[in-house]
Each structure stands twice: as structure tokens, then as C-alpha cells.
C-alpha positions, 0 to 999 in steps of 0.5 A: 193357779193353785199350789195343790197338785193338779190331776195326773197327766201322761206327759210333761208336754201335756202338763205345759200345754195344760198350764200356760198360766202365770209361770210361763207368762212371767218368763215369756219376755225375759231372757233366760240367761240375763241373770248370768251377767250379774255377780253371784249368778255367773256360771262357774267356769268348771263344774256341772250345771246346778240342778236349780239354776238362778233363772228358774228360782227367780221365776219361782219367786215371781210366781210365788209373790204374785200369789201371796206366797212370800216366806222361804218355807212357803216358797218351798211348800209351793215347789213341792207341786210338780206342775210348779217345779217343772214349769220352773225348769227343775228336774225335781222339787228343790230342798230349802237350801237352794231357795235360801242361797238364791235369796242370799245371792239376790240380796247382793245384786238386787239393785242391778237386777232391778235396774235391768228390768227398769231399762226393759220397761223404758225400752217399751215406752212405759215411762212417762214425762212425769216422775213421782218420788215417795217412801213407804214403810216395810214392816217386819215382825220383831220376834222374827227379824234380828236387824229391823228397828222401831220407826215412826210412821207419821201418816198413821201416827204410830210406831212400826218395826221394820225398814223403809223403801223409797221409790221413784215411779211413773205412769202404768205403776212402774217403779223407776228407781228404788232404795231399801232403807232402815226406816220410812223417813227419807234423808237427803243422801237417799233422796239424792241417790234414788233421784240420780238413779231415776235420771240415769234411766230417763229424764222426765219433765217433772219430778213430784215429791211431798214436803219431805223433799223440800231439800235444796240440793235435790231441787238444784240437782233436778234443775241442773238436769232441766227437770222441774222439781215440784215439792211444797215449801216447808215453812217450818224449816225457817224462822223467816219463811218465804212467800212461796208455795213450792221451793222451786219458785225460789230456786229457779232464779238461781239457775235461770235469768229469764225463766219463771214458773207458773204456780197454777201449772205447779198446782196442777202438776202436784195434784197428780202426786197421789199416783205414786201412792197407787204405785206403792199400793200395787207393789204392796199387793206383791209383797212390798209392805210386810216382809217375813225375813230374819235379817236385813239382807233377806228383807232387802231381797224381799223388797226388791223381789216385789218391785221386780215382780211389778216391772215384770207384770207391767212388761208382760201385760204390755206385750200381751195387749193388756193393762200394764198398770194392772197388778194382775197378769193378762192371762 
């Protein structure tokens, strides 16, 4: 749908009949009151209902991110279209202040909202027995962002300014857990935290990671949960390397007396690791890769809005009989 005003229609009802497109579809399988359970979005005990409720602003951002509209000013301009602000449930076009306040409130409860949507995807059976974990860069502009930092991206052998995001993903390009970080490189604390978040949703059979996840505690955590971690053994971590290809070949002996692992099975499983890159690329189509933000809080809000969009699109497509893995809505 274009952000340009459509030809005039006589009634609001006609507008909605004409435009059963992205905004209405994005909210079709969301509970309009679900944001009220989260801190910062609960209705006030006293006072009038605000003209621009959080749910409408959430739909606004999902719609805009789905159409490559990201910055606060760009979202404001999109909401000057009457057909857009009416579908979002607003009595009139909002100023920039409600948009800014929503992003600020969202940044403080982003993980909880994201986790709620992950649970909705899990209830629909969109998760598979294989989880994958990886990180990606989140680029910002030095002249605009006051909190970002210069980081090194080993995949492109270049420095970039911004942040990072660690994701656990599964089938249908569904993110299961996410962490907003200061850089792309994954430390042990982040790896453990994101993995625990993923296991709290559902326990897979396999968890696949690159050699960056050759972390002893990460392997032990998964094995204790009866999940097989598959990450290449990093021979550079020691002066006396073991004769193994995957760290789990060694760690499994510390957890089980009579169970071994097949390297053929590990090779076949690890070959599927690239699926996490597909999911990250799909999320980047919804804004994950570059953030037009002024500080860390707004960058975090942007990142989690993008992964929330990915979940809502997957759920909507599933419910409409379309392809849940597609980045585009099944209209």
C-alpha cells in the first residue's frame, strides 16, 4: 500500500472495505489488548484513554517496517495518510511525540513483547526440532548515533559502526530468542543467556552454532538439557588440540557413560547451519541490519521491532494458509 493518499471515499467503512491490506492483516491475529500486560503500556488507573493507544502505534510500526519505513520522521510522514491512521485506530494523524514515546516505552519492554510473540508462534507449531544460533551486525550512522561504537566484522573483514544482535532461529525463518548487544562478536554471557531464553520456549533436539560457540559451558548447558550442541571445534583455542571435529564429541563423555555421537550425523546436521543466515537476511528485509537511531535505546527498539515484525508476518501467513517463511504478507 502506498503512503500517498488514496482517492476520496465517502465513509470510513468504505475505506476499510477498500483497504483490507497490510495493516488489517498484521493485526488480524493479535489481541488488541496484549500490550497492556507489559510495563509502560498498562492503562492508567485514572484519566482519559489516550488518542494514540500503544496497540495502534505497534501496528503502525509493523506496517512501516514492512514497507521499509524506519525513522521516526518517516513514520510520522506515513501517518499523515488518512487511510493509514484510521486503520491504526486513531481519531486523527498523530504528531511526532506519540511515536517517540512509544519507541521509548517499547525499548524498555521489548524482550517481553518479543517473547510473547514467540510463544504465539510456538503454539501454532511453527518451531522445528532444530535451533540455530548466530550473530549479526546492526549498523548505525556515526554522525547520528551517540552511543554506538566501532566494531570489526570478520565475515567482511571491515570495521562498522553500530551494535550487534544474537539470534536463535528455527524453521520457517522464525526467531526464537534475541539479544541486542554492543557488537557482533558473541561473548559467553550472551550465548548462555540467549540459549536459556530459547530453551524456555521449547527444547529442540539440536542446537547448531558456528565455531564462535565452541564454549564449554554452552555445550554443557545444552547437554544437561538433553539437547545436542553442534559447533565446530576451534583448534586455535589450545596449544594441544584434540583430535575431534566438533566439541560435543569430547563433552558428551562427561555427561553420558554409554552414549556416543556419530560424526556423520554431526556433519549432516551442521550442513543445515546456513538456514540461520537465511532467517537473519529475512529479518534484515524488515529493518534489522541498519538502524536510523540516535542512541542505544532507540537502536534496541528498532532491532526488536524488526524481529517482532518477522514473527507477526510468519503467524499471519500461517493462519492464512500462506508460506510462514516468506518475508511478505500473504494478501
